[in-house]
C-alpha positions in Angstrom: 0.0 0.0 0.0 1.2 3.5 -0.9 0.0 6.7 0.6 0.4 10.2 -0.8 -0.7 13.6 0.4 -1.4 16.2 -2.3 -1.9 19.8 -1.6 -3.5 21.0 -4.8 -5.5 19.8 -7.8 -2.3 20.1 -9.8 -0.5 17.8 -7.5 -3.4 15.2 -7.7 -3.2 15.4 -11.6 0.6 14.9 -11.4 0.2 11.8 -9.2 -2.2 10.4 -11.8 0.2 11.1 -14.6 3.0 9.3 -12.7 0.8 6.2 -12.1 -0.1 6.1 -15.8 3.5 5.3 -16.7 3.3 2.1 -14.7 0.0 0.8 -16.1 -0.2 -2.2 -18.4 -2.8 -2.3 -21.2 -6.1 -3.6 -19.7 -5.3 -2.3 -16.2 -8.4 -1.6 -14.0 -8.3 1.1 -11.4 -11.1 1.0 -8.8 -11.7 4.4 -7.2 -13.4 5.2 -4.0 -13.9 8.7 -2.4 -16.7 11.1 -1.9 -18.0 13.9 -4.1 -15.3 16.4 -4.8 -12.5 14.1 -3.5 -10.4 14.4 -6.7 -11.2 11.3 -8.6 -11.7 13.1 -11.9 -8.6 15.2 -11.4 -6.6 12.0 -10.8 -8.1 10.6 -14.0 -7.1 13.7 -15.9 -3.5 12.9 -14.9 -3.9 9.3 -16.0 -5.2 10.3 -19.5 -2.4 12.8 -19.9 0.2 10.1 -18.8 -1.3 7.7 -21.3 -1.0 10.2 -24.1 -4.6 10.9 -24.5 -5.5 14.2 -26.1 -9.2 14.5 -25.5 -10.3 16.8 -22.6 -11.2 14.9 -19.5 -14.5 15.4 -17.7 -16.5 13.5 -15.2 -18.6 10.6 -16.8 -21.5 11.1 -14.3 -24.2 11.5 -17.0 -22.6 9.5 -19.8 -21.6 6.5 -17.5 -18.3 6.2 -19.6 -16.0 8.7 -21.3 -13.5 7.2 -23.7 -10.3 9.0 -24.4 -8.3 8.2 -27.5 -4.5 8.1 -27.6 -1.6 5.7 -28.1 -2.8 4.0 -24.9 -6.6 4.5 -24.7 -8.4 5.2 -21.5 -12.0 4.4 -20.5 -13.3 6.4 -17.5 -16.5 5.0 -15.9 -18.9 6.3 -13.3 -20.6 3.3 -11.6 -22.8 5.3 -9.4 -25.9 3.9 -11.2 -24.4 0.6 -12.1 -24.8 -2.4 -9.8 -25.0 -5.7 -11.7 -22.8 -7.6 -14.2 -25.5 -7.1 -16.9 -25.2 -3.3 -16.3 -21.4 -3.4 -16.6 -21.6 -5.5 -19.7 -24.3 -3.2 -21.3 -22.0 -0.2 -20.7 -19.2 -1.9 -22.5 -17.0 -2.2 -19.4 -15.6 -5.7 -20.3 -15.2 -4.7 -24.0 -12.8 -1.8 -23.0 -10.7 -4.1 -20.8 -10.6 -6.8 -23.5 -9.4 -4.2 -26.1 -6.5 -3.3 -23.8 -7.7 0.1 -22.7 -6.8 1.3 -19.2 -10.1 1.5 -17.3 -10.9 3.6 -14.3 -14.1 3.1 -12.4 -15.4 5.8 -10.0 -17.8 4.6 -7.3 -16.3 1.2 -7.6 -17.8 0.1 -4.4 -21.2 -0.3 -6.2 -19.6 -3.3 -8.1 -16.9 -4.3 -5.7 -17.3 -8.0 -5.9 -17.4 -8.0 -9.8 -14.4 -5.6 -10.1 -12.4 -7.8 -7.6 -12.4 -10.6 -10.3 -10.4 -8.3 -12.6 -7.6 -7.7 -10.1 -7.9 -3.9 -9.9 -5.6 -1.4 -8.5 -7.5 0.3 -5.7 -7.3 4.0 -5.2 -9.0 5.8 -2.3 -9.1 9.5 -2.1 -9.9 11.2 1.2 -10.6 15.0 1.1 -8.8 16.4 4.2 -9.6 20.0 3.5 -10.3 22.3 0.6 -7.1 21.5 -1.3 -5.4 18.6 0.6 -6.1 14.9 -0.3 -4.8 11.7 1.1 -4.5 9.2 -1.7 -4.1 5.5 -0.9 -3.1 3.1 -3.7 -3.3 -0.6 -3.1 -2.1 -3.0 -5.8 -3.1 -6.6 -6.0 -0.4 -9.0 -4.7 1.6 -6.1 -3.3 
């Protein structure tokens, strides 16, 4: 388990960018953290680190945002997703199978299903307006 403290949105983005360099194709990142914790900022860094050029935004209403690049990135919001059928209908497994890096916000809604894919777990705690505690747990580490 790794723990980081970031003191700004830019530092959170930078941490995501650094993590992206270590991700294999088809990696799954399971995010937890409340509203405004910084999950989307972290995902912006991942997208940048993967070489994606599309602007990053929260997938809240779309369920998934797909970012093109040399290493594609699929960013899911699982707030309204609870079953394997829902995941499948949203294309979740298709993105993993094609080798995209996949990030899932609100992963606790499908925790048992995601666990089968050996995700990297990232929890972001909002300590104050700008400070975040980010805990990264890798399978088998």
